[in-house]
N, C-alpha and C positions, 0 to 999 in steps of 0.2 A: 789963166790957164797954168797948170802945174804939170811938169813931167816928173814922174817918179819911177824908180826901180825897186823901191822897197814895199810897195803896196801888195797886200796878199792877193795873189793871182788865182788861187784855187777856190773852189766852193762858190757859193752865191749864185745869183741868177744872171749870168752873162748871156746875151742873146744877140742875134744878127738879123738883118732884114730877110724877109721871106723872098725877096727879089735877088738875093746874092748868088743863088745857084750853088753848085757843089764844087766849084773850082778853087775855093779858098781865097778868092780875090775880094776880101771884104774885111770889115772891122766888126768887133763885138762891143756891145755897150752894157754897162751895169750901172744901176742907180743905187747909191748908198749914202745915207746921211745927208741928203740934200745936194749931192754932187752927181755928175755924170762922168763915168769912167769909160775910156775908150782904149781898146788895144787891137793890135793886128792879129787876125785869126791865124796867120802863118807863124807868128812868134808870140805865143801866149805867155811865155816867161819874160818877154822883153818889156820895154818901157810902157807905161800906162799914162795916157793924158787924162788929167783931172780938170773938169770944168765946173764952175759954180753954177747954181741954178740960173742966174741971170745971163751968164755967158751961153749956156745951153739953149735957153729960151730964145735969145737973140739969134743964134744959129738956126734954130728950127723955123723961126719966122722968116729969116732970109731964104731958107730953102723953099718954104711954102710960097713965097713971093717970087721965086725964080731968080733970085739975086746971085746964085752960085751955079748957074747953068754953064756947063763946060762948053767952050767954043769948039767948032769943028777943027779937026787936025789941021795945023798950019796957020790958024788964025789966033791971034792973041798970044803967041809964043814969042819969046825974045829972039832976036835975029842972031 
């Protein structure tokens, strides 16, 4: 994973989940040249996370298999 401030933010096909609603509490994703780019919807000029295809696919598989399910509030948080 790479974090960059210099990646072109404008243009292209940035998209977000249809489940994110209209509150702005989401991230946007763009696929470009075999990478997955992720940015905060509220800070579109801020840092962009860049994932290789294999990193993104591993993340997707983990999501599909329930490996990243957020625990209920109060569980699994540091004391």
